[in-house]
C-alpha positions as CSV (number, residue, x, y, z in Angstrom):
1,M,16.3,25.0,-18.7
2,K,14.2,25.4,-21.7
3,Q,10.4,25.8,-21.5
4,I,7.5,24.2,-23.4
5,N,4.3,26.1,-22.8
6,E,0.8,25.4,-24.0
7,G,1.9,22.7,-26.3
8,Y,0.0,19.8,-27.9
9,F,1.8,16.6,-29.0
10,D,0.6,13.4,-30.6
11,G,2.0,10.5,-32.4
12,E,4.6,8.0,-31.0
13,R,7.5,9.3,-28.9
14,P,7.0,13.0,-29.8
15,L,9.5,14.2,-27.1
16,F,11.7,11.1,-27.0
17,K,14.8,11.6,-24.7
18,E,13.6,15.2,-23.7
19,H,15.7,16.5,-20.9
20,D,16.4,19.7,-18.9
21,A,13.0,21.2,-19.7
22,E,9.9,22.6,-18.0
23,I,6.7,21.5,-19.7
24,I,3.7,23.7,-18.7
25,D,-0.1,23.5,-19.6
26,T,0.7,20.9,-22.3
27,T,-1.4,18.0,-23.6
28,F,-0.1,14.7,-24.9
29,G,-2.8,13.2,-27.2
30,Q,-2.9,9.8,-28.8
31,G,0.5,8.2,-29.3
32,E,2.6,5.9,-27.1
33,S,5.6,6.8,-25.1
34,P,5.6,10.6,-25.3
35,L,8.5,11.1,-22.8
36,K,10.3,7.8,-23.0
37,E,13.9,7.9,-21.9
38,S,13.5,11.5,-20.6
39,H,15.3,13.0,-17.6
40,D,15.4,16.2,-15.5
41,L,12.0,17.5,-16.3
42,K,9.5,19.6,-14.5
43,L,5.9,19.1,-15.5
44,S,3.0,21.4,-14.5
45,G,-0.6,21.4,-15.8
46,V,0.1,18.5,-18.1
47,V,-2.5,16.1,-19.5
48,F,-1.5,12.7,-20.6
49,T,-4.2,10.9,-22.6
50,W,-2.4,7.8,-24.0
51,K,-0.2,4.9,-23.0
52,Y,3.3,4.7,-21.5
53,P,4.0,8.4,-20.9
54,L,7.1,8.0,-18.7
55,W,9.2,4.9,-19.2
56,Y,12.9,4.7,-18.4
57,S,12.9,8.3,-17.1
58,K,14.9,9.9,-14.3
59,N,14.6,13.0,-12.1
60,I,10.9,14.0,-12.9
61,D,9.0,16.5,-10.9
62,V,5.2,16.5,-11.6
63,K,2.6,18.9,-10.3
64,D,-1.1,19.6,-11.1
65,T,-1.2,17.0,-13.8
66,I,-3.8,14.5,-15.0
67,F,-3.1,11.0,-16.2
68,E,-6.3,10.1,-18.0
69,T,-7.8,6.5,-18.3
70,M,-5.9,5.5,-21.4
71,S,-2.5,6.5,-20.0
72,R,-2.3,3.0,-18.5
73,S,0.9,1.4,-17.6
74,G,2.2,5.0,-17.5
75,I,5.4,5.1,-15.3
76,W,7.6,2.0,-15.5
77,Y,11.3,1.6,-14.9
78,T,11.6,5.3,-13.8
79,D,13.7,6.6,-10.9
80,H,13.5,9.7,-8.8
81,I,10.0,10.9,-9.5
82,A,7.7,13.1,-7.4
83,I,4.1,13.7,-8.2
84,Q,1.8,16.1,-6.2
85,D,-1.6,17.7,-6.5
86,S,-2.5,15.4,-9.4
87,D,-5.3,13.1,-10.5
88,L,-4.3,9.6,-11.8
89,Q,-7.1,7.8,-13.6
90,A,-5.3,5.0,-15.3
91,P,-4.5,1.5,-13.9
92,K,-1.0,-0.2,-13.7
93,L,0.8,3.0,-13.0
94,F,4.3,2.6,-11.5
95,R,6.3,-0.7,-12.1
96,R,9.9,-1.3,-11.1
97,C,10.4,2.3,-10.1
98,H,12.9,3.6,-7.5
99,D,12.5,6.7,-5.3
100,V,8.9,7.6,-5.8
101,T,7.2,10.4,-3.9
102,L,3.4,10.8,-4.0
103,N,1.8,13.8,-2.1
104,N,-1.9,14.9,-2.4
105,V,-2.6,12.4,-5.2
106,Y,-5.9,10.7,-6.2
107,F,-5.9,7.3,-7.9
108,S,-9.4,6.6,-9.3
109,D,-8.4,3.3,-10.7
110,A,-5.3,2.0,-8.9
111,D,-5.6,-1.7,-10.0
112,E,-2.1,-3.3,-10.1
113,T,-0.4,0.0,-9.3
114,L,3.0,0.5,-7.7
115,W,4.3,-3.0,-8.3
116,T,7.9,-4.0,-7.5
117,C,8.9,-0.5,-6.6
118,D,11.5,0.6,-4.0
119,D,11.9,3.6,-1.7
120,V,8.3,5.0,-1.9
121,K,6.9,7.9,0.1
122,I,3.1,8.2,0.2
123,Q,1.4,11.2,1.8
124,N,-2.2,12.3,1.6
125,V,-3.2,9.9,-1.1
126,Q,-6.5,8.3,-2.0
127,A,-6.6,5.2,-4.0
128,R,-9.3,2.8,-5.4
129,G,-8.1,-0.5,-6.8
130,D,-7.0,-4.1,-6.2
131,Y,-3.4,-5.3,-5.9
132,F,-2.0,-1.9,-4.9
133,G,1.7,-1.9,-3.9
134,M,2.4,-5.6,-4.7
135,N,6.0,-6.8,-4.0
136,S,7.3,-3.3,-3.2
137,S,9.8,-2.4,-0.5
138,N,10.9,0.4,1.8
139,L,7.6,2.3,1.9
140,R,6.8,5.2,4.2
141,I,3.0,6.0,4.3
142,D,1.1,8.7,6.0
143,N,-2.6,9.3,5.5
144,L,-3.4,6.8,2.8
145,D,-7.1,6.1,2.2
146,L,-7.2,2.8,0.2
147,I,-10.2,0.8,-0.9
148,G,-9.2,-2.3,-2.8
149,N,-8.3,-5.9,-2.1
150,Y,-4.9,-7.7,-1.8
151,C,-2.9,-4.5,-1.1
152,F,0.8,-4.7,-0.5
153,D,1.0,-8.4,-1.1
154,G,4.7,-9.5,-0.8
155,G,5.8,-6.1,0.5
156,K,8.9,-5.5,2.7
157,N,9.9,-2.8,5.2
158,I,6.6,-0.9,5.3
159,E,5.8,1.8,7.8
160,V,2.2,3.2,7.9
161,H,0.7,6.1,9.9
162,N,-2.9,7.6,10.1
163,S,-4.3,5.5,7.3
164,R,-7.5,3.6,6.4
165,F,-7.7,0.3,4.5
166,V,-10.9,-1.4,3.3
167,S,-9.1,-4.5,1.9
168,K,-9.6,-8.2,1.8
169,D,-6.3,-10.1,2.2
170,A,-4.3,-7.0,3.0
171,F,-0.6,-7.3,3.8
172,W,-0.2,-10.9,2.8
173,N,3.3,-12.5,2.5
174,C,5.0,-9.4,3.8
175,E,8.0,-8.8,5.9
176,N,8.7,-6.1,8.5
177,V,5.4,-4.1,8.6
178,T,4.7,-1.5,11.3
179,I,1.2,0.3,11.2
180,Y,0.4,3.1,13.6
181,D,-3.0,4.8,14.4
182,S,-4.8,3.3,11.5
183,K,-7.9,1.3,10.7
184,I,-8.1,-1.9,8.6
185,S,-11.3,-3.6,7.6
186,G,-11.4,-6.7,5.5
187,E,-11.2,-10.5,6.0
188,Y,-8.1,-12.6,6.2
189,L,-5.7,-9.8,7.3
190,A,-2.0,-10.3,7.0
191,W,-1.7,-14.1,6.5
192,N,1.8,-15.5,6.0
193,T,3.5,-12.4,7.1
194,K,6.7,-12.1,9.2
195,N,7.2,-9.3,11.8
196,L,3.9,-7.4,11.9
197,T,3.4,-4.6,14.4
198,L,0.1,-2.8,14.9
199,I,0.1,0.2,17.4
200,N,-3.1,2.0,18.3
201,C,-5.0,0.5,15.4
202,T,-8.6,-0.7,14.9
203,I,-9.0,-4.0,13.1
204,E,-12.1,-5.7,11.8
205,S,-11.2,-9.0,10.0
206,D,-13.0,-12.4,9.7
207,Q,-10.2,-14.9,10.3
208,G,-7.6,-12.1,10.5
209,L,-4.1,-12.4,11.7
210,C,-3.3,-16.0,10.9
211,Y,-0.1,-17.9,9.9
212,L,2.1,-15.1,11.2
213,D,5.6,-15.3,12.6
214,G,6.2,-12.4,15.0
215,V,3.0,-10.3,15.4
216,K,2.7,-7.5,18.0
217,L,-0.4,-5.6,18.9
218,V,-0.1,-2.6,21.1
219,N,-3.3,-1.0,22.4
220,C,-5.4,-2.2,19.5
221,K,-9.1,-2.7,19.0
222,V,-9.9,-6.0,17.3
223,L,-13.6,-5.8,16.4
224,R,-15.8,-8.6,14.8
225,T,-12.7,-10.8,14.4
226,D,-13.0,-14.5,14.8
227,L,-10.6,-17.4,14.6
228,A,-7.7,-15.0,15.1
229,F,-4.0,-16.0,15.5
230,E,-4.5,-19.5,14.0
231,Y,-1.0,-21.1,13.6
232,C,0.7,-17.8,14.7
233,K,4.0,-18.0,16.6
234,N,5.9,-15.3,18.6
235,I,2.7,-13.5,19.4
236,D,2.7,-10.4,21.7
237,A,-0.8,-8.9,21.7
238,D,-2.5,-6.4,23.9
239,I,-6.1,-5.9,22.8
240,T,-8.5,-3.4,24.4
241,T,-11.7,-5.0,23.1
242,D,-13.6,-8.2,22.9
243,V,-12.3,-10.8,20.5
244,M,-14.9,-13.2,18.9
245,S,-12.6,-16.2,19.0
246,V,-9.0,-17.3,19.0
247,K,-7.9,-20.6,17.4
248,N,-4.8,-22.7,17.8
249,P,-2.0,-20.1,18.3
250,I,1.4,-21.7,18.4
251,S,3.4,-19.5,20.8
252,G,3.4,-16.2,22.6
253,R,1.1,-14.0,24.6
254,I,-2.4,-12.8,24.0
255,H,-4.3,-10.4,26.3
256,A,-7.7,-9.1,25.6
257,K,-10.7,-7.5,27.3
258,S,-12.5,-10.8,26.6
259,I,-12.5,-13.6,24.2
260,G,-15.7,-15.2,23.2
261,E,-14.2,-18.6,22.4
262,I,-10.7,-20.1,22.7
263,I,-10.4,-23.0,20.3
264,L,-7.5,-25.4,21.1
265,D,-8.2,-28.5,19.1
266,D,-5.0,-29.2,17.2
267,P,-3.2,-32.0,19.1
268,E,0.0,-31.3,17.3
269,I,0.4,-27.9,19.1
270,D,1.9,-27.6,22.6
271,H,-0.7,-25.2,23.9
272,S,1.4,-24.4,26.9
273,Q,3.6,-22.2,24.7
274,T,0.9,-19.6,24.5
275,V,-0.4,-17.6,27.4
276,I,-3.9,-16.2,27.0
277,T,-5.4,-13.8,29.5
278,Q,-8.5,-11.7,29.7
279,D,-9.6,-8.8,31.9
280,K,-11.8,-9.9,34.8
281,K,-15.5,-9.6,34.0
282,E,-17.6,-7.6,36.3
């Protein structure tokens, strides 16, 4: 494997179709698509300053690297890429990629990042930005700290552990989402989603958990949440805290420490299909 050390490249496509190389302590200045169509690269200590650095690439290993603000739309149509110990400052990174591994990565501007990607592993990642993870599938997430609205809209087959989300409209239009030991804060959580399971989670969501088909809560805290479960069916919820209000669930079972108000005012719903119980008050 050849080595490129302490290099500087600018202009368009300076290392087009580069392959079987190790690139170390190298800066890519102004100029689009510096490593387009590349494969089998190891990058360490690299700085990308301009647009589209890794398009149509394969088998890329990245460590201790910086994607600066103008390296936007940086990694599209790329397969088998791992990034660790790196700072990603640009929006719209990762589109239509397959087999993405992110470990100990900081996204300072994650707007519209990780769209329509498949087979994604996220560990020890911090991200700030809206529309993170849209329409992506087969995600395994551990210790993600995300601040940004509309995350994972349209996602499928998502498993999350030990994470924190401050996000309005999180996990909308999803299918098969399981979240363990995490905290989610933000209104309108998970509308229009099918098969959502929350285990040992803390939720704070104005009008959260509505229009769901198949929602399971196991040992969850549901704080400052009102009008929950509206038009939800196939509910199986065990809640350890007070819930402000529940409105017009369609079917299933809800158990909570207490519920401030139960609103059953839709005459088209057979309310006998939902069993709602509360702990006895002292």
